[in-house]
MIMARVEX-301187 format. One record per residue: residue in one letter; x, z, y of N, C-alpha, C, O in turn. Coordinates in nm, 2 decimals. Example, Ala and Ser with C-alpha at 12.3 -4.5 7.8 and 13.67 -1.06 7.14 Angstrom:
# MIMARVEX-301187
+-----+--------+--------+--------+--------+--------+--------+--------+--------+--------+--------+--------+--------+
! res !    n.u !    n.w !    n.v !   ca.u !   ca.w !   ca.v !    c.u !    c.w !    c.v !    o.u !    o.w !    o.v !
+-----+--------+--------+--------+--------+--------+--------+--------+--------+--------+--------+--------+--------+
!   A !   1.32 !   0.78 !  -0.57 !   1.23 !   0.78 !  -0.45 !   1.32 !   0.78 !  -0.33 !   1.42 !   0.85 !  -0.33 !
!   S !   1.28 !   0.71 !  -0.22 !   1.37 !   0.71 !  -0.11 !   1.29 !   0.79 !   0.00 !   1.34 !   0.80 !   0.11 !
+-----+--------+--------+--------+--------+--------+--------+--------+--------+--------+--------+--------+--------+
# end
This chain:
# MIMARVEX-301187
+-----+--------+--------+--------+--------+--------+--------+--------+--------+--------+--------+--------+--------+
! res !    n.u !    n.w !    n.v !   ca.u !   ca.w !   ca.v !    c.u !    c.w !    c.v !    o.u !    o.w !    o.v !
+-----+--------+--------+--------+--------+--------+--------+--------+--------+--------+--------+--------+--------+
!   M !   9.10 ! -24.44 !  15.69 !   9.23 ! -24.50 !  15.59 !   9.16 ! -24.62 !  15.48 !   9.22 ! -24.73 !  15.45 !
!   S !   9.04 ! -24.58 !  15.42 !   8.99 ! -24.64 !  15.25 !   8.93 ! -24.78 !  15.35 !   8.91 ! -24.89 !  15.30 !
!   G !   8.92 ! -24.77 !  15.49 !   8.83 ! -24.91 !  15.56 !   8.93 ! -24.96 !  15.54 !   8.93 ! -25.07 !  15.48 !
!   N !   9.11 ! -24.89 !  15.61 !   9.14 ! -25.06 !  15.64 !   9.25 ! -25.10 !  15.60 !   9.33 ! -25.18 !  15.64 !
!   R !   9.23 ! -25.03 !  15.46 !   9.26 ! -25.07 !  15.38 !   9.19 ! -25.23 !  15.26 !   9.23 ! -25.34 !  15.21 !
!   N !   9.10 ! -25.18 !  15.27 !   8.97 ! -25.28 !  15.20 !   8.98 ! -25.35 !  15.28 !   8.99 ! -25.46 !  15.23 !
!   L !   8.97 ! -25.36 !  15.46 !   8.99 ! -25.49 !  15.52 !   9.07 ! -25.55 !  15.54 !   9.04 ! -25.65 !  15.60 !
!   M !   9.22 ! -25.52 !  15.49 !   9.35 ! -25.58 !  15.42 !   9.36 ! -25.67 !  15.34 !   9.42 ! -25.78 !  15.34 !
!   F !   9.28 ! -25.58 !  15.24 !   9.24 ! -25.65 !  15.08 !   9.18 ! -25.83 !  15.16 !   9.22 ! -25.95 !  15.16 !
!   L !   9.06 ! -25.77 !  15.23 !   9.00 ! -25.89 !  15.27 !   9.11 ! -25.96 !  15.33 !   9.19 ! -25.99 !  15.24 !
!   I !   9.14 ! -25.99 !  15.42 !   9.23 ! -26.06 !  15.45 !   9.35 ! -26.11 !  15.39 !   9.38 ! -26.22 !  15.40 !
!   I !   9.40 ! -26.04 !  15.33 !   9.55 ! -26.09 !  15.23 !   9.43 ! -26.26 !  15.13 !   9.45 ! -26.38 !  15.11 !
!   G !   9.28 ! -26.16 !  15.09 !   9.17 ! -26.19 !  15.01 !   9.18 ! -26.35 !  15.03 !   9.25 ! -26.43 !  14.96 !
!   A !   9.10 ! -26.37 !  15.15 !   9.06 ! -26.47 !  15.24 !   9.23 ! -26.56 !  15.26 !   9.21 ! -26.68 !  15.23 !
!   L !   9.31 ! -26.54 !  15.29 !   9.46 ! -26.60 !  15.32 !   9.48 ! -26.71 !  15.17 !   9.52 ! -26.82 !  15.17 !
!   I !   9.45 ! -26.65 !  15.10 !   9.52 ! -26.68 !  14.96 !   9.37 ! -26.83 !  14.90 !   9.38 ! -26.92 !  14.82 !
!   V !   9.27 ! -26.78 !  14.96 !   9.20 ! -26.91 !  14.95 !   9.15 ! -26.95 !  15.05 !   9.03 ! -26.99 !  15.04 !
!   A !   9.21 ! -26.96 !  15.17 !   9.22 ! -27.09 !  15.27 !   9.33 ! -27.16 !  15.16 !   9.28 ! -27.23 !  15.07 !
!   V !   9.47 ! -27.12 !  15.17 !   9.58 ! -27.21 !  15.10 !   9.59 ! -27.26 !  14.96 !   9.69 ! -27.32 !  14.91 !
!   G !   9.46 ! -27.20 !  14.88 !   9.42 ! -27.31 !  14.80 !   9.37 ! -27.39 !  14.83 !   9.40 ! -27.50 !  14.77 !
!   V !   9.24 ! -27.38 !  14.96 !   9.16 ! -27.51 !  14.98 !   9.27 ! -27.62 !  15.04 !   9.28 ! -27.74 !  15.01 !
!   L !   9.34 ! -27.56 !  15.13 !   9.45 ! -27.65 !  15.20 !   9.48 ! -27.70 !  15.09 !   9.40 ! -27.79 !  15.06 !
!   G !   9.58 ! -27.68 !  15.00 !   9.67 ! -27.69 !  14.84 !   9.58 ! -27.82 !  14.82 !   9.63 ! -27.93 !  14.86 !
!   F !   9.51 ! -27.82 !  14.79 !   9.40 ! -27.85 !  14.68 !   9.38 ! -28.05 !  14.75 !   9.41 ! -28.16 !  14.70 !
!   S !   9.31 ! -28.02 !  14.94 !   9.27 ! -28.09 !  15.01 !   9.41 ! -28.19 !  14.98 !   9.43 ! -28.30 !  14.93 !
!   L !   9.48 ! -28.11 !  15.03 !   9.61 ! -28.20 !  15.03 !   9.68 ! -28.29 !  14.95 !   9.75 ! -28.39 !  14.97 !
!   Y !   9.64 ! -28.21 !  14.82 !   9.71 ! -28.34 !  14.63 !   9.59 ! -28.45 !  14.67 !   9.61 ! -28.56 !  14.69 !
!   Q !   9.45 ! -28.39 !  14.67 !   9.36 ! -28.52 !  14.70 !   9.41 ! -28.61 !  14.80 !   9.44 ! -28.73 !  14.77 !
!   A !   9.42 ! -28.58 !  14.87 !   9.47 ! -28.66 !  15.02 !   9.60 ! -28.76 !  15.00 !   9.60 ! -28.87 !  15.06 !
!   K !   9.69 ! -28.73 !  14.90 !   9.82 ! -28.80 !  14.84 !   9.77 ! -28.86 !  14.70 !   9.81 ! -28.98 !  14.70 !
!   K !   9.74 ! -28.84 !  14.64 !   9.67 ! -28.89 !  14.50 !   9.65 ! -29.01 !  14.48 !   9.53 ! -29.02 !  14.51 !
!   E !   9.68 ! -29.10 !  14.46 !   9.61 ! -29.25 !  14.41 !   9.50 ! -29.29 !  14.37 !   9.45 ! -29.22 !  14.28 !
!   P !   9.44 ! -29.40 !  14.42 !   9.33 ! -29.39 !  14.41 !   9.34 ! -29.44 !  14.26 !   9.44 ! -29.46 !  14.20 !
!   D !   9.20 ! -29.47 !  14.19 !   9.24 ! -29.50 !  14.09 !   9.08 ! -29.65 !  14.06 !   8.97 ! -29.66 !  14.10 !
!   G !   9.16 ! -29.72 !  13.98 !   9.11 ! -29.81 !  13.96 !   9.22 ! -29.97 !  13.98 !   9.32 ! -29.98 !  13.91 !
!   V !   9.16 ! -30.06 !  14.07 !   9.26 ! -30.18 !  14.00 !   9.32 ! -30.22 !  14.14 !   9.25 ! -30.23 !  14.24 !
!   Q !   9.47 ! -30.24 !  14.14 !   9.53 ! -30.26 !  14.32 !   9.62 ! -30.45 !  14.27 !   9.71 ! -30.47 !  14.19 !
!   I !   9.53 ! -30.53 !  14.37 !   9.61 ! -30.62 !  14.39 !   9.70 ! -30.65 !  14.51 !   9.66 ! -30.64 !  14.63 !
!   N !   9.77 ! -30.66 !  14.48 !   9.93 ! -30.70 !  14.56 !   9.95 ! -30.88 !  14.58 !   9.93 ! -30.95 !  14.48 !
!   V !   9.97 ! -30.93 !  14.68 !   9.97 ! -31.09 !  14.75 !  10.08 ! -31.09 !  14.77 !  10.09 ! -31.04 !  14.88 !
!   G !  10.19 ! -31.14 !  14.73 !  10.35 ! -31.16 !  14.84 !  10.43 ! -31.26 !  14.80 !  10.37 ! -31.37 !  14.78 !
!   P !  10.55 ! -31.24 !  14.77 !  10.69 ! -31.44 !  14.80 !  10.68 ! -31.47 !  14.61 !  10.74 ! -31.56 !  14.55 !
!   G !  10.57 ! -31.35 !  14.54 !  10.60 ! -31.43 !  14.42 !  10.46 ! -31.46 !  14.35 !  10.44 ! -31.55 !  14.26 !
!   G !  10.38 ! -31.40 !  14.41 !  10.23 ! -31.43 !  14.40 !  10.14 ! -31.37 !  14.42 !  10.12 ! -31.34 !  14.54 !
!   L !  10.05 ! -31.35 !  14.32 !   9.96 ! -31.29 !  14.32 !   9.96 ! -31.21 !  14.22 !   9.97 ! -31.26 !  14.11 !
!   K !   9.92 ! -31.04 !  14.22 !   9.98 ! -30.97 !  14.10 !   9.88 ! -30.82 !  14.12 !   9.88 ! -30.73 !  14.19 !
!   I !   9.81 ! -30.86 !  14.00 !   9.71 ! -30.75 !  13.92 !   9.70 ! -30.65 !  13.89 !   9.66 ! -30.65 !  13.78 !
!   Q !   9.75 ! -30.48 !  13.95 !   9.80 ! -30.34 !  13.85 !   9.59 ! -30.30 !  13.80 !   9.49 ! -30.31 !  13.86 !
!   S !   9.62 ! -30.28 !  13.69 !   9.51 ! -30.21 !  13.65 !   9.56 ! -29.98 !  13.66 !   9.66 ! -29.91 !  13.62 !
!   K !   9.49 ! -29.95 !  13.71 !   9.57 ! -29.78 !  13.73 !   9.44 ! -29.72 !  13.64 !   9.43 ! -29.60 !  13.61 !
+-----+--------+--------+--------+--------+--------+--------+--------+--------+--------+--------+--------+--------+
# end
């Protein structure tokens, strides 16, 4: 009985870690990069510092 309980806790812990890593990865992918943004449009050249 104790072995099944430990296995269940191990699986739940692994799922929590996987969700955390996936969330952090998605956050990094959607975060805008630091630096300078250069836009060229009808109004001319626009340079913005981030």
